[in-house]
C-alpha positions in Angstrom: 110.2 111.9 86.1 106.9 110.2 86.9 106.4 106.6 88.0 105.2 104.4 85.2 102.3 102.2 86.1 100.9 99.2 84.3 97.6 97.6 85.3 96.5 94.1 84.5 93.7 94.0 81.9 91.3 92.4 84.4 91.2 95.7 86.2 90.3 97.7 83.1 87.6 95.9 81.2 90.1 93.6 79.4 92.5 96.3 78.3 96.0 96.7 79.8 96.3 100.2 81.2 99.6 102.1 81.2 99.8 105.5 82.8 102.0 108.0 84.7 101.3 108.3 88.4 102.8 110.2 91.3 103.4 109.4 95.0 105.9 108.6 97.6 104.6 105.1 98.2 102.4 102.5 96.5 99.2 103.7 98.2 99.6 107.2 96.9 100.4 105.9 93.4 97.2 103.8 93.4 95.3 106.9 94.6 96.7 108.6 91.5 95.5 105.7 89.3 92.0 105.9 90.9 91.8 109.7 90.3 92.3 109.1 86.6 90.2 105.9 86.5 87.7 105.8 89.4 86.0 102.5 88.4 89.2 100.6 89.0 89.0 101.0 92.8 86.3 98.3 93.3 88.5 95.9 91.3 91.6 96.4 93.4 90.4 97.0 97.0 88.4 95.0 99.5 87.9 98.2 101.5 89.8 101.4 101.9 93.5 100.7 102.5 93.2 96.9 101.9 94.0 95.3 98.5 92.0 92.3 97.4 93.8 89.0 98.1 94.3 88.3 94.4 95.9 91.7 93.6 99.7 91.9 93.8 101.8 95.1 93.3 105.4 95.0 92.0 107.8 97.9 92.1 110.7 97.5 89.6 109.7 93.8 89.4 109.9 93.2 93.1 107.0 92.3 95.3 105.8 94.9 97.7 104.6 92.3 100.3 104.3 92.7 103.2 104.4 96.5 103.1 102.1 96.8 100.1 100.6 100.3 100.2 103.3 101.7 102.4 106.1 100.4 100.1 108.2 103.4 99.1 108.6 104.5 95.5 110.7 107.2 93.7 110.7 109.0 90.4 111.6 106.7 87.6 110.3 103.5 89.3 107.9 101.2 87.5 104.8 99.9 89.2 102.9 96.8 88.0 99.5 95.8 89.4 98.9 92.1 88.7 95.8 90.0 89.2 96.0 86.3 90.1 93.3 84.4 88.2 92.2 80.9 88.8 89.4 78.6 87.7 88.8 75.5 85.7 
């Protein structure tokens, strides 16, 4: 059973993205996302292995901080990639 991922619309040109990914941790799952949608990488990462400060990843509704990319996942988990937006 794959891991179900949902990505905030800001990461995908204004359209929420839902897809199946694979991996043993959040980082591998995000690598799976980027293989399917390569343009998303620059929206999520400051540099290789470092999420942007306004990006938050939840697994089964729970924050992955401080482990973030090393946070373990298993088949059947749900992964949500959120973007904190601000402005006035």
